[in-house]
N, C-alpha and C positions, 0 to 999 in steps of 0.2 A: 508634198502631200496635197490632197484635194482641198481647195479653198473655195468658198462661196462668198464673194466680196461685193455685196450690193452697194452701188453708189460710191465706190472708192475712186477718187480721181487718179488717172494714170499720168505718166510723164508725157508732157505735151511737146510737139514740134510745130513750128509755124503758128497758125491761128486755129489749129484743130483741137477738138476736145472729144474725148471718149471716156466712158466709165467702164471699168472692168466689172462684169456681172458674174463671171464664173471662170475658174481656172483649175486645171489638174495636170501636173507633170508626172504623176504616177510614181513619185519617189517614196510614197508610203508602201509601195509593193503590192497594192491591190486596186480593184476597180469598184469598191463599195459605192453604192448610189447609182451605178449605171444599170440600165435595163437591157437585157439581151433578147434579141429576136432573131430567129432563123436557125438553120442547120449549120452551126459553126461552134468553135471553141473560142472562149474569150479569156485571156490570161495576161497578167503583167509578168514579164520576164526581164530581169536586169533593168528595171525601172522604165521599160517601154511596154506599150500596149499592143498585144498581138490579137488579131482576129483571123482565124485559120481553120482549115480542116486537114485531116490526115487521110486522104484518099476517098473523101466523101463529096458528093455533089451538093450544091446549095450556095447560099449566101448568108451573111450575118450582119446585123445592125446592132449597135450599142448606143442607147439613147440617154440623154440627161438634160438638165436645165437648172436654173438658179432658184426655182421655187418648187421644191419637192418633185424634182424630175421634169418639170415643165418650165418653159420660159415665162418670165413675168411680163414680157413685152413682145409684141410681134415683130419689132424692128431690132435686129441685132446682127453682129458680124462675128463669124467663127474663123479662127486661125488655128492651124496645127501643122505639124510635120507629118509626112507620110513616106513610107518606103514599101513598094510592092515587091515582095520576094518572088512570087509566082501567082498566076491567076489571070483573070481577064479584066478586073476592075477594082477600084477602091476610091474612096472620097469622103465628102461631107454631105450631110443632108440637113435641112432646116424646115421648120413648121410641120413637123410630123405629128399627126393627131390620131392615127389609127389605120387599120388595114384597108378600109374602104374610103379613105380620105386622100385627097391630093396633097403632095408636098413637093419641095424643090430639092434638087441635088446636083452637086458638081462631081462629075464622073471622070476619073483618069483611066484611060484604056491603053496600056502600054503595047499591047499586041497590034494596035492600029495607029499608034502615035496620035491619038485624038483626045481632046478634053471636051466633054459635053456639059451643057447646062440643060437640065431636064425638069419638066413637071411630070411627076410619077404617081401612079396609084398601084399599090402592091397587089391588089386583086384584079388588075386589068392592065390598061395601056400605060405607056410612057410617051411623052411628047418632047422632042428635042426643040428647045427654044433658041439655042445658039451653040456653036462649036468652034474649036480653036485647034489648029494643027501645031503640035509641039513634039519634039523628038524625045519622047519618054523612053526610059530604059529601066529594066528590072534592076533591083539592088542599088538604086540610086536614091538618096533622100531628096525630097522636095518640100517646099513650104507652099501651102495652099490657103486661100481665104475665100469664103462664101458669105455674101452679105445680102440681107433682105431689109429694105427700107421702103415702107409703104408698098407700092406696086413694082418697085424696082428691084431686080435680082441681078447681082453682079459677082463675078469670080475672077481670081487671078492665081498664077503659079510662078514660082521662081526657084532658083538654086542658090547655093552659097549660104551666107548668114541670114538669120531672120531679119537683120537690120538692112538687108539689101532689097527689101520689098519695093517693087516698082510703083509708080504713081498711076499708071494706066490699068484699066480693067481689060482682061482678055475675053471675058464672057459678059454679055449684057442682054437683058430682056425686060420687058414690061408685061406683067401678068397679074390679074386680080382674082384668080380663081380661089386661092387659098390665103385669106387674110389673117387666119388665127395664129397665135403664137406657137402652139404645139411644143415639141421638143426639138433640140438639135441632136445630131448623131454622127457617128462614124460608121462606115460600112465597107465591106469587101466581098468579093465573089470570085467564083471560078467557072469552069466549063460546065454548062447546064446538063449535058447528057452523058458525061463521062466521069468516072470516079478518079479524078486527078487532084492531087493535093494543091492547095492554094493558101497564100498567106500574105497579109499586109500588116505593117507595123506603124503605129501612131505614137505621137508624143507631143508634149508642150501645148496642150489645148488651152486656148484663151478665147472667151466669149465676151464681147464688149458691145456697147451701144454703137450704132453705125459710124463709120469714119466720115468726117465731114470736110468738104471742100478740097483740102490737100491731105497728103498722107499723114496719118497719125500713128506713131510707132507704139502701138499697144502690144508689146512683146515681152518675153520673159526677161530680157535684159533691162527693159524699162521698169517692169514691175519690181524686180529685185533691187535695182538701184534706188527706186523710190521708197524702199523699205517695206513693201507689202508682201511679207513672207511669214 
């Protein structure tokens, strides 16, 4: 079930420290507390979170935070699993403050096997800050992390267990345009000019303070083994 866990210490590896600020594994069967934006359906099915449409164009975002739907700090790290069933994109966004405000997002594009780090404005342009070539496939689960720490924006992707998280960042940028905490979110989208169904599935969302120096395993395994359930 959804948990908001301010300032609870996570399990540590090496000299790293991170506090879990928010988590949701959707095992309560609903997405209560999440704010929906866009032309999409949002539904928990079999304890996983679906953002999808059935033959409609558009995109969907689902937003949350540890302080009444907003983040209590502008520096945080978002981890989740994602599986893109069909469509053109899916991923994580951070520091979202509204339609006319800039925010940052990590975008998985399986049709082009690219992962983008973008600064985006929903009412206008998006700017690619970095990109990474990765052999993405539909119907394959991935773990992704997007982190904002002051002006540093970083992202990475991996397969296998959540505990297989790599040390290196695959996406990196420095940008000071949006310093506000905003909300974090999950998003998915399809083909803009055709009514083709699209769907992405998310699970095991964990938001923590930024990972420091070396990899800190703020994962569902560490949270559960530490007794934070």
